[in-house]
N, C-alpha and C positions, 0 to 999 in steps of 0.2 A: 235487369232481368233479360232484356232483349239481347240476342246474340246469335252466333253461328255454331252449329254442331256438325262436325265432320266425322264419319266413320269409314273404315276400310277393312275389308276381310281379304287377306293375302294368301295365295296358294302357290305351291311349288317354288318356295323361296330358295334362291341360289346364293344366299349370303354366306359369309363365314359362319360355320356352325356354332361358334362361340356366342354369337348374338342370341341364339335360341336357348342357350343353357346356362349362361353366366350372367347373374344378376348385376354384378359390378360393371361388366363390359357394356351391357345394355343400358344401364343407368348413365354411364359416361356419355354414350352416344346420344341419349335423349336430352341430357343436360346441355351438351354442346349445341345441339340444334335448337333447343329452346332459347338459349342465350342469343344465338345467331339470328333467330326470328324476331328478337326484340321483346320477348315475353318475360315475365317476372316470376322466378321460382321462389316459393315461400316454404315448402316442405316436401318430403318425398318418403315413399315406403316401397321396398322391393323384397321379393321372396322367390327363392329357387326351390322347386318341388323335388323330392327324392326320386331316385330311379324306380321304375315300376315294370316288372316282368321283363327285365333286361333292357328296357328303353330308358334313355335319359329323361329326367324331369324337365318341365318347362319353367318359364319365369313369368311371374305376374308382378306388375308394379304400377305406380302412379306418381306423377309429379303434380303437386298442388300449386297452382299458379295464382297470382293476384288477380289474373283475368279469368281463371276457372281451373281447368285441369287437362292433363294428358294421361291416358291409361293405355297400357300395353300388356298383351297376353300372348305367350308363344306355345306352340304345340310341336316340338321338334320331331316327334315320330310321324307327324303328318306334313312337316315343312310348312306349317301354317301359322299365321299371326293375325290377331285382331287389334286394331288401333282405334282410339277414340280421342278426339280433340274438341274441346268446347271452350269458347271464349265469349264473355259478355262484352257488350259495347256501351257500358255505362258512361264513361268519360270520353272515350274515343272509339272509332271503328277499328276493331282489332281483326277484322276478317282476313286481310292480306297476311297478317302474321300467322294466323291459324293455318291458312292455306300453305304458306311457306314451310311451316313446321311439319305438316302432314306430308307434303311432297318430299322433303328431305329424308324423313324416316322411311317412307315407302321405298325410295330409291336405295337406301342402305340395305333393305331386305331383299331387293332384286326379285320380286315375285314374277312367276310365269303367268299367273292369272290373278285377277283381282275384282272385287265388287266394292263399289264406293257409294256412299250416300251423303247428301248435303241437306241439312235441315235448318231453316230459320226458326228461331224459338223466341217465345215470350214477347210478342208484339205488345207495345205499350197500351193499345186500345182494346186488348182482348184477343181472342183467337183470330188467326190470319185467314185470308181467303183460302178456298179449297184449291188444292194442287200444290205440287212441289215447286218452290221458287228457286230458280237457278240463275245466279248472278255471274257476270263476266266483267273483268276490268278492261276498259279500253285504254286507260292510262292511269297513272297513280292518282288515287282519290276520285276516280271517275268510273262508275259502275252502271251497268244496265242489265236487265234480265227479263225472264218470262216464266210463267207458271205452266206446269205440265201435269196432266192427269194420269199419265201412264208411262212406265218405262218398258220398252220392248226388249232392248238389249243393254247390257252393262258389262263390258268385257275388256280385258287387256290383250291386245294383239302383240305380235312380235315387236312392234315399233311404238305403239301409243295406246292410250286409253280411249276406247270407243264407247259412246253412248248413243242409243237411238231412242228418242222420246216422242211423245204425241200429245197434242193439245187441240182443242176445237179451233183455235186461232191460226196456228201455224201448220197443223197437220203433223206428219212425221218429220222429225228434225234430227239432224246428225250433228253430234259434237265430238271433237277429237282433243284429247288432253285439256278438257275444260273450256274449249273454244268453240263457239257456234260456227258451223261450216255451211249448212244449207238446210232449207225446209221446203216442204211441198208448196206452201201457200205463197211464198214470196221469192222463190229461187230465180224467177225471171229477171228481177232487178239486176242481180250480179251476173248471171250467165249471159243474158242478152248484151249487157254492157261490155263484158269481157270479150265477146266474140265478134259482134256485128260491126262495130265501127271500123276495125281493120279489115275484116273479111269483105265488107261491102265496098270499102275504099279501094281494095285491090281489084284490078280490072278483070282478073280471071284466076282466082285461087284454085289450084287443083290438088295440092297436097298440104297436109297440116300435121303438126306434132303437138300433142298436149302432154306436158309433164305435170304429174299430179292429176287432180280432177277425177279421182276414182268413182265419185258418185255418178258420173256420166252426164251431168247437166250441160257442161260446156260442149261436150261431144255432140249432144242432141241438137244444140243450136248451130253448131258448125255444119252438121250434115243437112241442115235446111237449105244450104247453098248447093244447087244442082251441079255447079261446076266442080265441086269436091269429088275427086276420084278415089282418093285414099286418105285415111286419117289414122294416125297411130297415137294411142294413149298409153303412157308409161307411168304407172303409179307404184311407189315403193311397197305399199301395203296391200297385198292381195286380199286381206280380210275386208278392207273398205270396198273393193270391187264386188266381192261376193255378197256383202251385206246390201249393197246397192241393187244388185241383180234380184235379190229376194224381196227386199222391203221398200225400195225407192223407185219403183217403176214409174210413178207419177212425176219423177224428176227426169230420168233418162229416157223414158218412153220407148224402150227397146233399142236405143242407140248402141248399147254395149254389145248387141248381137247383130248389128247391121253388117252386111257383107263388105261394105267399104271400110270397115273399122278393124284395126288390129289392136288387141288389148294385151298389154304386157305388165306383169307384176315384177318389176325390177327397179334398180336404182337409175334415175334419169341421167346421172353423171356417167355411169358405165355405158348406158345406151348411146349417148352422144359420142363416146370414145370409139365405139365400134361401128356405128351406122355409116354406110356409104351413101345414104339417101340425102336428098336436098328437099327442103320444104318451103312453101310459099308463106306459111304462117307457123310460128312457134308460140304457143300459149303456155305460160307458167301459171298453173292453177294450183297454187301451193298453200300450205299452212303459213302462218305469219313469220316474218323475219326473226322473231325472238324465240322460234321453235327450232327443232333439229333441222328444218329446211333452211336455216340461216345461210349456209355456204352457197346456196343457189341464188342469193340476192347480192352477188358481188360482181364487180367489173370483169373479173376473170371468168366467171361462169357466163356472163352476158357475151363475152368474146367467143366462147365456145359455141353458144347458141347461134351467133352470127355466122360462124363457119359452116353451119348446116342450112343456112337460109339461101334461097335463090336471090338473084340480083334485085328484084323488086320486093323481096320478102320483108316481113316485119315480125318483131318480137312484141308480145303483149303480156302485161302482168299487172297485178294490183300492188299498190305501194303504201297503203295504210291511210290513216286519217290525217289530213292536213292540219286540222285544228288540234287534235290530241297528240299526234306523233310528228310534230314539225321537223325534228332533227332527222328522223327516219326518212321522211318524204324528201327532204332536201338532199340527204346523202345518196338516196337511190337515184334521184334525178341527175346528180353529178356523175355517179357511176355510169349511168346510161349514156350521158353526153360524152363520156370519155371513149365510148365504143362506137356510137352511131351518129350520123350527120343530123338526123331529125329525131328529136325527142318531143313528143306531144302528150303532156299530162292531161287528164280529164277526170271527171268525177260525177257522182250522183249520191243521193241518200239511199242507203241499203237498210231496210228495216231490221233485218236479223243482226246486223253489225252495230246498230244503235247510233249511227252517226253518218255524216257526209263522208264518202269514201273515195280515195284517189286510185286511179289506174293510169297506165301510160302505154303508148304505142311508140316503138323505137325502130327506125329504119334508115338506110342510106338513101332510099329513093321514095318510098311511099310516104305521103303526107296527108292523112285523112281529113284534117280541117279544110284543106284546099279543094276538096271534091264538093261540087255544088249540090244543093238539095235536089235539084232536078235530076242530076246524074245518079245520086243515091236512090231516088225513087225508081228510076228506069232500071237500075241493076236489080233492085229487089223484085221488080215485076218480071224481068227477063229470067231470073233464077227461080221464080215462083216461091220466094221466101214468104211463108205465111205463119199464122198462129203466133204473132208477136204481141206481147202485152205491154212492152215498154218502148222498144226502139222503133223509130220511124225516120223519115227523111228530115223532118224538122228537128227532132231530138238529136240527130247526128251532130249537127253543128252546135246545138246547145250544150252538149256534153263537154265540148272543148272551150266553152266560154267560162273562163276561170274567175272566181272572186279574186279581188286584189291580193288578199293575204296568201292565197294558194299560188297565184301567179308569181309573187315575190319569192316564195320558197323554191319554185321550180326554176327561177332565173338565177338564183344565188350561185 
C-alpha cells in the first residue's frame, strides 16, 4: 500500500503534435519509457476522442503496471497534458523508477510551464505526519527529505523546474529540478563555507565573480569583506534571481541591490569569453555536476576560470559528498589538480544536503590552510566581517582537516 504518487500538469507543450492526438504514438512513447524505467507493464487502454468544433480530439490512456499505473490525458487545443504516476513499494522501493518515468515523459512533451506534485501514500502505521514530504536522492538507494506546510511557487522557468516551499523548521526553501538549493534557516552552513575560507585567506580581495548563486546568499557573505570593491554575479536563470529578490531577502539581505554588485542573467561560459576583467576570487555556486551545469565541472572550464584570475586569485566550488559520491569527488580533485598548483579540499555537514559535503579551493599561489588562526582572526577584525554563524578563525583550519577516507579520495 505504501508508495509514491507523482502528478504533473503541463502547459504550452512544444512537442510533436502527433503526441497530443494519436493514441498509438502516445502509447508507444509511454511503453518505451516505462520499460526503460524498469517498471512492469501488465495491461493498457487508450482512446482518441473525435474532433469537436473543428478542433482535434485529445487522447486519454493508462498503463496498468505490476507496481501500479501511469495515466495520461491530452488537450491539444490548449497544448496541455496531465500525467499521473503511482507506484507502490511493497517488495522494493520503486520511487526512483517512478521519478525516471515521469521525467522522461515530461521531457517528451516539452512544456513551457508546469505544475508538479509529489505525495507519499499509505504509510504502514496509518496517516502520515502533517505536511508534504519531499525526498531527494543523494546517491543510489540513499534518500533524505523534509516536510513542508506550504508551497509558495511551483513553476517551470526557461531552464529548470523551480519550487519555493516553506516549513517551520527550514523557513523558505528553494528547490531546482527536485534538488534542495538553499533555505532561510540553515543557508549559513553552505554560504559561509563557500566564501570565507578563500576570501579571508586572500590578503586583500578586491574583485570577485560568482557564477550561479542567483539566490544571493554567497554574494551577501562576500560583501561582508570591506576590501571587496566590486562583485559580479552571473546566473543563467533570471527567474531564480527575481524569485530571490521577492521571496528570499532573509538569505541575500539586500546584497542583490548592493552598489558594489553587478547582477547578470546570462550564461557563465559566455561571460568568461567576453570579460576583460580579472578577479581575485571566482566562486562556482552551481547546481550539481549531474545537472545541466555539468560542463562547468570540467578541467577545460577550470582553465577558463584560471585565465580571469589575478596572480594570487583562487577558484572555489563545491564537489559533492565524499561518502556518497566518491567517484565524482575524486574526478573533480584530479581535474582541479591538472590546472592549479594548490588544490585544497575541505568539508562540513550541510543540513539541507543531508550529509557531509565537500568543497575545494584551487589556486597557484593562495593556500588557505597555511594561514594561521591568528592571521585569520586579525583579517576578520580588520575587515569588520560580522554576523557569522558558522565560520571563525578556529573553524577555518578545522574545515581543511579531512577524514582519512576523504583525504584518500582527494590524493588519488
